[in-house]
C-alpha positions as a Markdown table, in Angstrom:
| # | Residue | x | y | z |
|---|---|---|---|---|
| 1 | Unk | 0.0 | -0.1 | 0.1 |
| 2 | Unk | 3.0 | 2.4 | 0.1 |
| 3 | Unk | 2.3 | 3.6 | 3.5 |
| 4 | Unk | 5.7 | 3.7 | 6.3 |
| 5 | Unk | 4.6 | 2.9 | 9.2 |
| 6 | Unk | 5.8 | 5.9 | 12.0 |
| 7 | Unk | 4.6 | 5.2 | 15.3 |
| 8 | Unk | 2.5 | 2.9 | 16.5 |
| 9 | Unk | 1.3 | 2.2 | 20.3 |
| 10 | Unk | -1.7 | 0.7 | 22.5 |
| 11 | Unk | -3.9 | 3.2 | 24.3 |
| 12 | Unk | -6.0 | 2.5 | 27.8 |
| 13 | Unk | -3.0 | 0.5 | 29.0 |
| 14 | Unk | -3.4 | 1.7 | 33.0 |
| 15 | Unk | -7.0 | 1.0 | 32.8 |
| 16 | Unk | -6.7 | -2.1 | 31.0 |
| 17 | Unk | -7.4 | -4.5 | 34.3 |
| 18 | Unk | -10.5 | -2.3 | 34.7 |
| 19 | Unk | -11.9 | -2.5 | 31.7 |
| 20 | Unk | -11.4 | -6.1 | 31.3 |
| 21 | Unk | -13.5 | -6.8 | 34.4 |
| 22 | Unk | -16.2 | -4.5 | 33.7 |
| 23 | Unk | -16.5 | -6.1 | 30.2 |
| 24 | Unk | -16.1 | -9.5 | 31.5 |
| 25 | Unk | -19.0 | -9.2 | 34.7 |
| 26 | Unk | -21.3 | -7.3 | 31.4 |
| 27 | Unk | -21.0 | -10.8 | 29.7 |
| 28 | Unk | -22.1 | -12.7 | 32.0 |
| 29 | Unk | -25.2 | -10.6 | 32.4 |
| 30 | Unk | -26.0 | -10.4 | 28.7 |
| 31 | Unk | -28.8 | -12.9 | 29.3 |
| 32 | Unk | -31.2 | -10.6 | 30.8 |
| 33 | Unk | -34.1 | -9.6 | 28.8 |
| 34 | Unk | -33.5 | -5.6 | 29.0 |
| 35 | Unk | -30.6 | -4.6 | 27.4 |
| 36 | Unk | -29.6 | -0.6 | 29.2 |
| 37 | Unk | -26.8 | 1.1 | 28.5 |
| 38 | Unk | -23.9 | 1.3 | 30.4 |
| 39 | Unk | -23.0 | 4.9 | 30.5 |
| 40 | Unk | -23.4 | 6.5 | 33.6 |
| 41 | Unk | -22.1 | 9.9 | 35.5 |
| 42 | Unk | -18.9 | 9.4 | 36.8 |
| 43 | Unk | -18.6 | 10.8 | 40.9 |
| 44 | Unk | -16.1 | 14.2 | 40.0 |
| 45 | Unk | -13.5 | 13.4 | 42.0 |
| 46 | Unk | -12.8 | 10.1 | 40.3 |
| 47 | Unk | -13.4 | 11.5 | 36.8 |
| 48 | Unk | -10.7 | 14.5 | 37.6 |
| 49 | Unk | -8.0 | 11.1 | 38.9 |
| 50 | Unk | -9.4 | 9.3 | 35.6 |
| 51 | Unk | -8.4 | 12.6 | 33.4 |
| 52 | Unk | -4.8 | 12.9 | 35.1 |
| 53 | Unk | -3.9 | 9.2 | 34.0 |
| 54 | Unk | -5.0 | 9.2 | 30.7 |
| 55 | Unk | -3.1 | 12.7 | 30.1 |
| 56 | Unk | -0.3 | 11.0 | 31.9 |
| 57 | Unk | -0.4 | 8.0 | 29.5 |
| 58 | Unk | -0.8 | 10.3 | 26.4 |
| 59 | Unk | 2.2 | 12.1 | 27.0 |
| 60 | Unk | 4.1 | 8.7 | 27.6 |
| 61 | Unk | 2.9 | 7.2 | 24.2 |
| 62 | Unk | 3.9 | 10.1 | 22.4 |
| 63 | Unk | 7.8 | 8.5 | 23.8 |
| 64 | Unk | 7.5 | 4.8 | 23.7 |
| 65 | Unk | 5.1 | 2.1 | 21.9 |
| 66 | Unk | 2.9 | 1.2 | 24.9 |
| 67 | Unk | 2.8 | -2.9 | 25.1 |
| 68 | Unk | -1.0 | -3.5 | 25.8 |
| 69 | Unk | -4.0 | -1.8 | 26.2 |
| 70 | Unk | -7.5 | -1.7 | 24.8 |
| 71 | Unk | -6.8 | 0.1 | 21.5 |
| 72 | Unk | -4.4 | -0.1 | 18.7 |
| 73 | Unk | -3.3 | 3.6 | 17.5 |
| 74 | Unk | -0.9 | 4.3 | 14.0 |
| 75 | Unk | 0.7 | 7.1 | 12.4 |
| 76 | Unk | 2.0 | 6.5 | 8.6 |
| 77 | Unk | 3.1 | 8.1 | 6.2 |
| 78 | Unk | 2.8 | 7.7 | 2.5 |
């Protein structure tokens, strides 16, 4: 395709254990007949802490290729 990979990294490395646990629990409860959204307001102090954690991970990912996470990001040049 003519693209040259410049940088590839994962995202949500620091929150992967919590995200995996929540997804595993939600799949175990998937047999419930009513489908509901799992989006709920987050306690503001927890939200600030998570925002700081993701900002740290973003700064880190600019310099290091994170080895695992929930999403893969890549930049390439043609």
